C-alpha positions, -999 to 999 in steps of 0.1 A, spaced: -311 -73 458 -316 -58 494 -322 -75 524 -363 -73 524 -358 -91 491 -336 -119 507 -363 -121 537 -393 -126 509 -373 -152 491 -361 -174 521 -397 -172 535 -415 -205 541 -445 -187 544 -447 -170 510 -483 -186 503 -499 -167 531 -492 -143 555 -457 -140 563 -448 -136 600 -409 -120 593 -421 -92 570 -448 -88 598 -426 -84 623 -401 -60 605 -433 -36 596 -441 -39 632 -406 -28 643 -405 -2 617 -438 12 631 -426 14 666 -391 30 651 -411 60 637 -433 62 666 -402 64 688 -385 89 669 -419 115 667 -425 107 705 -388 118 709 -392 151 691 -431 162 707 -437 180 738 -460 149 756 -487 179 768 -492 201 740 -486 176 708 -461 204 698 -424 198 689 -399 199 719 -369 224 725 -346 195 712 -364 193 679 -365 238 680 -329 237 679 -321 207 651 -353 223 630 -337 259 636 -304 250 626 -317 236 595 -334 264 584 -307 288 592 -284 269 569 -312 273 541 -311 307 548 -276 307 542 -277 286 512 -305 304 492 -309 337 510 -346 333 516 -351 347 551 -364 326 582 -384 344 614 -386 335 648 -416 343 673 -412 336 706 -445 340 732 -451 341 765 -488 334 779 -492 365 803 -494 363 841 -498 325 838 -484 314 875 -518 333 884 -538 305 865 -520 279 881 -523 293 915 -557 303 914 -572 272 888 -548 247 895 -519 226 875 -544 204 857 -561 238 848 -531 255 835 -526 223 813 -560 227 796 -550 267 789 -518 256 775 -532 228 753 -560 258 743 -536 281 732 -517 256 712 -547 242 692 -555 278 683 -526 286 672 -518 254 651 -550 265 630 -534 297 620 -501 285 609 -486 270 578 -479 231 573 -441 245 567 -438 263 599 -428 246 630 -442 257 664 -427 243 694 -429 245 732 -398 265 743 -402 255 782 -435 259 808 -456 285 790 -433 299 760 -434 288 728 -413 296 698 -426 291 664 -402 288 633 -416 304 601 -392 297 570 -394 319 539 -406 347 563 -395 383 562 -401 403 592 -429 419 581 -449 392 575 -436 375 606 -452 406 626 -483 400 609 -483 361 619 -475 374 654 -502 397 656 -528 371 646 -519 347 670 -519 371 699 -554 383 685 -569 351 684 -559 341 725 -575 374 734 -605 368 715 -611 333 727 -617 324 763 -606 290 776 -638 274 794 -625 258 827 -652 236 844 -677 263 849 -650 295 842 -645 311 809 -606 324 816 -591 350 791 -556 345 784 -533 369 763 -497 366 753 -469 386 744 -445 380 714 -414 390 706 -403 383 669 -369 386 651 -357 373 617 -327 359 602 -315 370 565 -282 354 567 -259 381 584 -229 368 600 -223 343 622 -252 340 641 -261 309 657 -296 289 667 -290 300 703 -279 339 696 -310 338 674 -333 324 702 -316 354 724 -324 381 701 -359 373 699 -363 365 736 -347 402 739 -381 416 721 -402 392 745 -386 408 771 -395 443 760 -432 432 752 -435 423 789 -418 450 800 -444 477 781 -475 461 795 -479 426 775 -504 417 752 -478 429 725 -458 418 701 -423 437 696 -398 436 668 -369 457 657 -389 487 642 -359 500 625 -361 468 605 -399 468 601 -416 479 569 -450 466 555 -445 440 534 -464 423 507 -475 385 519 -469 371 486 -433 360 482 -417 372 449 -405 353 420 -369 353 432 -382 342 466 -403 315 449 -377 301 428 -354 298 460 -380 281 479 -389 255 454 -350 249 450 -350 247 485 -375 221 492 -400 244 510 -437 242 501 -449 277 486 -476 291 511 -488 321 524 -482 333 560 
């Protein structure tokens, strides 16, 4: 018999709503809310850096266990300091929220979008090879480029640079190292003129968006929901 059953047996209010049970449920709901709050960025609603590192560790371990690749996309809004300087920080906040709303609708439920810091973002793409991840990053880049944000009476065009990398279980790479690898491609994108996606071209090859039978089996065994990127 668990503690909830003992509470119910000893509750003198069994013939009507039990205040003990109501209080327990209220505390459980508050605990769930606080746990979610600790993982979320308050401005954008995306996961925060803490959750990014925890989730990356978990997905990389899944890759080592199943052999199913995980990709990481890191983005930085281009020339964003100009937005804050010219329109103000509140307008900058609206632009950040606009970008994240666009991107969340283009990602799968199993993807993990995070605010990396400032105007930088990171998206963990489980079960995704490099070629697929590059296509996802291009889709996110074009969506922002083609969708100006409305700021008061001004329509502001935003662009983003992305760096993409993929982990397939090689070596003893840790989450910080994975982030650093993707960040180097982001720096390359910015150095090449911004508003572009950079990645290791030697590893890239156009790939089908459908998972193979072997990958499908690994996805299901690992508890990952199967969806196309």
